[in-house]
C-alpha positions in Angstrom: 1.7 125.4 109.4 3.5 127.2 106.6 3.6 130.3 108.8 5.3 128.4 111.6 8.0 127.0 109.2 8.5 130.5 107.7 8.8 132.0 111.2 11.3 129.3 112.3 13.4 130.0 109.2 13.2 133.7 109.7 13.9 133.9 113.4 16.1 130.8 114.0 17.9 129.7 110.8 18.7 133.1 109.4 20.4 134.5 112.6 22.4 131.3 113.0 23.6 131.5 109.3 24.5 135.1 109.8 26.3 134.3 113.1 28.2 131.5 111.4 29.3 133.7 108.6 30.5 136.4 111.0 32.4 133.8 113.0 34.1 132.5 109.9 35.0 136.0 108.8 36.5 136.8 112.3 38.7 133.8 112.2 39.9 134.6 108.7 40.6 138.2 109.6 42.6 137.2 112.7 44.7 134.4 111.1 48.2 135.6 110.7 49.4 135.9 107.1 52.9 134.6 108.0 54.3 132.3 110.6 57.9 131.8 111.9 59.3 128.5 113.2 62.7 128.5 115.0 65.1 125.9 113.6 68.3 126.8 115.6 69.4 129.4 118.2 73.1 130.1 119.0 74.4 132.4 121.8 77.3 134.7 120.9 80.7 134.1 122.6 80.2 137.0 124.9 76.6 135.7 125.7 75.1 139.1 124.9 73.4 138.1 121.6 71.6 135.2 120.0 71.5 134.2 116.3 68.2 132.7 115.4 67.8 130.6 112.3 64.1 130.3 111.4 61.8 129.2 108.6 59.1 131.7 107.5 56.0 130.7 105.6 53.3 133.1 104.3 49.8 132.3 103.2 50.0 134.5 100.1 53.4 133.1 98.9 54.1 129.5 98.1 57.0 127.8 99.8 59.3 128.7 102.6 62.1 131.2 103.3 65.2 130.8 105.5 65.7 133.7 107.8 68.4 134.7 110.3 67.9 137.4 113.0 70.3 138.6 115.6 68.7 139.4 118.9 69.9 140.7 122.2 70.1 138.0 124.8 66.7 136.9 125.9 65.1 138.9 123.0 61.9 137.7 121.4 61.8 136.9 117.8 59.4 139.3 116.0 56.7 138.1 113.7 58.5 139.7 110.7 61.2 138.4 108.4 64.9 138.1 109.4 66.9 141.2 110.3 70.2 139.9 108.8 69.6 137.2 106.2 66.7 136.0 104.0 66.9 133.3 101.3 64.2 131.3 99.5 64.0 127.7 100.6 63.7 125.8 103.9 66.8 126.2 106.1 67.0 122.4 106.7 66.8 121.7 103.0 69.5 124.3 102.3 71.7 123.2 105.1 71.8 126.6 106.7 74.3 126.9 109.6 75.6 129.7 111.8 78.7 130.1 113.9 79.9 133.0 116.0 83.5 134.1 116.3 85.2 137.1 118.0 86.4 139.8 115.6 88.8 142.2 117.2 88.5 143.6 120.7 84.8 144.6 120.6 83.5 142.9 117.5 81.7 139.7 116.7 81.2 138.0 113.4 78.4 135.6 112.5 79.5 133.1 109.8 76.5 131.9 107.8 76.9 128.9 105.5 74.6 126.7 103.5 75.3 123.5 101.5 72.9 124.6 98.8 72.0 128.1 97.5 68.5 129.4 97.4 67.7 132.8 95.9 69.2 135.3 98.4 66.8 138.1 99.1 68.9 139.8 101.9 72.4 139.3 103.2 73.4 142.2 105.3 77.2 142.5 106.0 76.6 144.4 109.2 73.7 144.1 111.8 71.9 147.4 111.7 71.4 147.6 115.4 75.1 147.2 116.2 77.9 148.0 113.7 80.3 145.8 115.8 78.5 142.7 114.6 79.3 141.7 111.1 78.4 138.7 108.9 80.1 136.6 106.3 78.3 134.3 104.0 79.3 131.0 102.3 77.0 129.2 99.9 78.5 126.0 98.5 82.0 126.9 97.3 81.6 130.7 97.0 82.2 133.0 100.0 81.3 136.6 100.5 82.5 138.4 103.6 82.4 141.9 104.7 82.5 144.2 107.7 86.2 144.0 108.1 
């Protein structure tokens, strides 16, 4: 009888435990470290670009960050951080808002504002993919603009 119990443990329980451990490891290895959630999208006046405000959260860092990316029309938001603006804090808590305006014959300006200021990690004055797209930033009462 002891041999039967030992054989069941050896040939049934042990492989199931190993399989369960491997399955848990696979799920942990494939779970993304960070996730993005779109809060707002706004088409540019010429309808060629979209400003995307999104919240980013990462497993290894507590809290949220507010991010803004400029994409070509119908572009897909990448899994990475924003390509124009990054600030600590959730965009809805900070009151992040974006507005487009024409800037000259070929240019566009994205006006970024927030009611409250989180720690700004990135605030590019010009979108790196198109120098005709500039950005201005206003946090509370202070304003910082560039590109013109």
